C-alpha positions in Angstrom: 7.1 17.5 22.6 4.1 15.5 21.2 2.1 12.8 23.1 2.3 11.0 19.7 3.7 11.6 16.1 2.7 9.4 13.6 5.1 9.1 10.7 2.8 8.6 7.4 -0.4 10.1 6.3 -2.1 7.1 4.3 -5.0 5.2 5.8 -3.5 3.9 8.4 -1.9 7.0 9.6 -5.0 8.9 9.6 -6.7 6.1 11.3 -4.0 6.3 13.9 -4.3 10.0 13.8 -8.2 10.1 14.2 -8.1 7.5 17.4 -5.0 9.2 19.4 -6.2 12.7 19.1 -9.8 11.3 20.0 -8.2 9.7 22.9 -7.2 13.4 23.8 -3.4 12.8 23.0 -1.5 15.9 21.6 -1.0 14.4 17.7 0.9 15.2 14.9 0.7 13.5 11.6 3.6 14.2 9.4 3.4 13.6 6.0 5.6 14.7 2.4 2.9 14.8 -0.1 -1.1 14.9 0.1 -2.7 12.7 2.3 -4.3 9.2 1.8 -0.8 7.7 0.2 -1.6 5.0 -2.1 -5.2 5.2 -1.6 -5.8 8.5 -2.8 -4.2 7.2 -6.3 -6.9 5.0 -6.6 -9.4 6.4 -9.0 -12.7 4.0 -7.2 -12.5 1.6 -4.5 -15.5 -0.9 -5.0 -14.4 -2.9 -2.1 -14.0 -0.5 1.1 -17.3 -1.5 3.3 -20.1 1.1 3.5 -20.2 2.6 -0.2 -21.7 -0.3 -2.0 -21.7 2.2 -5.1 -17.9 2.7 -4.6 -16.1 5.9 -3.8 -13.2 7.6 -5.2 -10.0 7.1 -3.5 -9.1 11.0 -3.6 -12.6 11.3 -2.1 -12.4 8.7 0.6 -9.0 10.1 1.9 -10.0 13.7 2.2 -12.8 12.6 4.9 -10.4 10.1 6.8 -7.6 13.7 6.9 -10.8 16.1 7.6 -12.2 13.4 10.6 -8.8 13.4 12.0 -8.5 17.1 12.0 -11.9 18.0 13.5 -10.9 15.8 16.7 -7.3 17.7 16.9 -5.2 16.0 14.6 -2.4 18.4 13.8 -0.9 17.6 10.7 2.7 18.8 8.9 3.2 18.7 5.3 6.9 17.5 5.7 9.1 14.2 5.5 11.3 13.2 8.2 14.9 12.4 7.9 16.1 11.0 11.0 14.9 9.2 13.5 16.3 8.9 17.6 14.8 6.1 19.1 15.8 6.5 22.7 14.3 9.8 22.6 12.2 9.4 19.5 13.5 12.3 18.4 12.4 13.3 14.8 14.7 15.5 12.2 12.4 17.2 9.7 12.9 17.9 6.2 13.9 21.8 7.0 16.2 20.6 9.9 14.1 21.5 12.6 13.5 19.0 15.3 10.3 17.5 17.0 9.9 15.2 19.7 7.1 12.9 20.8 6.4 10.0 23.8 5.5 7.5 21.3 6.1 7.1 17.7 3.5 5.3 14.9 5.2 4.3 12.0 2.9 4.7 8.9 5.2 4.4 6.2 2.9 2.3 3.6 4.6 0.2 0.5 4.2 1.0 -3.3 4.2 -1.5 -5.9 7.6 -2.2 -8.2 6.7 -0.7 -11.1 8.0 -2.0 -15.0 9.1 1.2 -15.4 8.7 1.3 -19.4 7.3 4.1 -22.3 3.5 4.8 -21.3 3.0 2.6 -17.9 3.2 6.1 -16.0 0.7 8.0 -18.2 -2.0 5.1 -18.0 -2.1 4.7 -13.6 -5.5 4.9 -13.4 -6.6 4.6 -17.0 -6.1 0.4 -17.6 -2.7 0.0 -15.4 -3.0 -1.1 -12.2 -1.0 -3.1 -9.4 -4.2 -4.0 -7.7 -6.3 -6.7 -9.0 -8.9 -6.7 -6.2 -9.4 -3.1 -5.8 -9.6 -2.9 -9.7 -10.5 -6.4 -11.3 -14.5 -6.0 -11.4 -13.7 -2.8 -13.6 -13.2 -5.1 -16.5 -15.8 -7.9 -16.1 -16.8 -9.5 -19.5 -13.3 -7.6 -20.9 -9.9 -8.6 -22.2 -6.3 -8.1 -19.1 -3.1 -9.0 -18.4 -0.9 -9.7 -15.9 2.6 -9.4 -15.5 4.5 -11.3 -13.4 5.3 -15.0 -12.3 5.2 -15.1 -8.6 2.1 -15.9 -6.3 0.7 -12.6 -6.4 0.9 -12.9 -10.1 -0.8 -16.3 -10.4 -3.3 -15.1 -7.2 -4.1 -12.1 -9.2 -5.1 -14.0 -12.4 -7.1 -16.7 -11.2 -8.9 -13.9 -8.8 -9.2 -11.9 -12.8 -10.0 -15.2 -14.5 -13.3 -15.4 -12.7 -14.8 -12.5 -14.5 -11.7 -11.9 -17.5 -10.3 -13.5 -20.1 -6.6 -12.6 -18.9 -3.3 -13.0 -20.3 -0.8 -14.0 -17.9 2.7 -12.4 -19.0 6.2 -13.5 -17.5 9.5 -13.3 -18.7 11.3 -16.5 -18.1 9.8 -20.3 -19.1 8.7 -21.2 -16.1 6.9 -19.5 -13.6 8.7 -18.6 -9.8 5.1 -19.6 -8.1 4.7 -23.3 -7.5 2.1 -25.8 -5.8 -2.0 -26.2 -6.6 -2.4 -22.4 -7.5 -0.3 -22.8 -10.4 -2.1 -25.9 -11.7 -5.3 -24.6 -11.2 -3.9 -21.8 -13.2 -3.0 -23.9 -16.2 -6.3 -25.8 -16.1 -8.1 -22.6 -16.4 -10.0 -21.9 -19.9 -10.1 -18.3 -19.0 -6.4 -17.8 -18.7 -3.6 -18.0 -20.9 0.3 -18.0 -20.6 2.8 -16.1 -22.3 6.0 -16.8 -21.1 9.7 -15.7 -22.6 7.9 -11.9 -23.3 8.3 -8.9 -20.8 5.9 -5.6 -21.8 8.2 -3.0 -23.4 5.8 -0.6 -24.1 2.1 0.6 -23.0 0.4 2.3 -25.9 -3.2 3.6 -25.2 -5.5 2.8 -27.9 -9.4 3.9 -28.3 -10.4 1.3 -26.9 -8.4 0.2 -24.4 -4.3 0.0 -24.3 -1.4 -2.0 -26.7 0.9 -3.3 -24.7 4.5 -4.2 -26.9 6.4 -7.0 -25.8 9.7 -8.1 -26.4 8.9 -10.6 -29.1 8.0 -8.1 -31.4 4.3 -9.3 -30.8 1.4 -6.5 -29.9 -1.1 -7.6 -27.3 -4.5 -5.6 -27.3 -6.2 -5.1 -24.0 -8.8 -3.5 -21.7 -6.1 -3.2 -18.7 -3.2 -4.7 -17.8 -2.1 -5.7 -13.8 1.5 -5.1 -13.1 2.2 -7.7 -10.5 6.0 -7.9 -10.1 6.6 -6.9 -6.1 5.8 -4.4 -3.6 8.6 -2.3 -2.1 8.0 -0.9 1.6 9.3 2.5 2.2 10.9 1.3 5.4 14.4 3.3 4.7 14.4 5.5 7.2 13.7 2.8 10.1 16.0 0.6 8.5 18.8 1.2 11.3 16.2 1.5 14.3 13.5 -1.3 14.0 13.7 -4.5 13.2 12.9 -5.6 9.4 12.5 -9.1 7.8 14.7 -10.1 5.0 11.8 -8.3 2.1 12.2 -4.9 4.1 9.2 -5.1 6.2 8.8 -3.9 9.8 8.4 -6.8 12.2 5.6 -6.5 13.8 2.6 -8.6 15.5 -1.2 -7.5 15.4 -0.9 -5.6 18.0 1.7 -3.2 16.3 4.4 -3.0 18.9 7.9 -3.2 16.9 11.3 -4.1 18.3 11.5 -0.5 20.0 9.5 0.4 23.0 7.3 3.0 22.5 7.3 2.5 18.9 4.2 0.9 17.0 4.5 0.0 13.3 0.7 0.0 10.6 -0.3 -0.3 7.5 1.7 -1.5 4.4 5.0 -1.2 6.1 4.3 -3.5 8.8 4.8 -7.5 7.9 1.6 -8.8 6.9 -0.3 -11.1 5.0 -2.7 -8.8 3.2 -1.9 -5.1 2.5 -5.7 -3.3 1.6 -7.3 -0.2 2.9 -9.3 -1.9 5.2 -6.7 -3.9 6.8 -4.4 -0.4 7.4 -7.4 1.1 8.8 -8.0 -1.6 11.6 -3.7 -1.7 12.2 -4.0 2.2 12.9 -6.8 2.0 15.1 -4.7 -1.0 17.3 -1.7 1.2 16.9 -3.6 4.2 18.5 -4.7 2.1 21.0 -1.3 0.5 21.7 0.4 4.1 21.7 -2.8 4.9 24.6 -2.0 2.4 26.8 2.0 2.6 26.7 1.6 6.3 27.5 -0.7 5.4 30.1 1.6 3.4 31.5 4.3 5.4 31.4 2.6 8.5 33.4 1.7 6.3 35.9 5.2 5.6 36.9 6.6 9.0 36.4 
């Protein structure tokens, strides 16, 4: 029996583990892969406070994990296959079970991929899913944004401040609407390429070549894919209340629809998904879990 169990070892989960263990609770973090989640796959983070020259994603996440371990957080490299919410009993990949008095769900979310040849091989080498994370590397260069929704338009406008942008969308009109679209159309640093999809990505000597469904080839220094994000919440779909997109409904206090279960990081319904906001969620979730445990002890 643990006091706190955390599912997911990204920035939110690691921060929650640090805070919970430091508060003296018996804490375990359950992570199927390597610590750090999506942040650990980012070559360099330039917008995380305290590192003016930037820091490697893997390096930062290992520092998170080491710090949490130093305060007593246990890490088990296994996934969770089932949650019994009443008892907060978790069935692990090997069929064994653990139980916890409080549970923090930090399952994260993953960018939706294009699924075309050359995409996976060039992630971090010109292919990115986060304009605010990686955009500054392309100052004065030429980039493409793939997508037609609000995120794609926002990414294109952000990148156009310092790069020339080609927005590629599969339909003849954008899904995004409103003032941002009008602003995009008026931006001299943005070209729009409609009724086209990316069918392949090829590495070139000085960047990337995008193969388009129209038969055209587009040479760019980088491409930003903005075709949606998928929350990794299948595990809790029958346990917690989710919104229509699959994100966990939890407020800024990270409380979910089930007492004693808290949600932190990108799996929670929220307006911004960055390492810094995940860290804030993790700290809040650990604080709220601690308050929940203290209240439960008083009633025992």
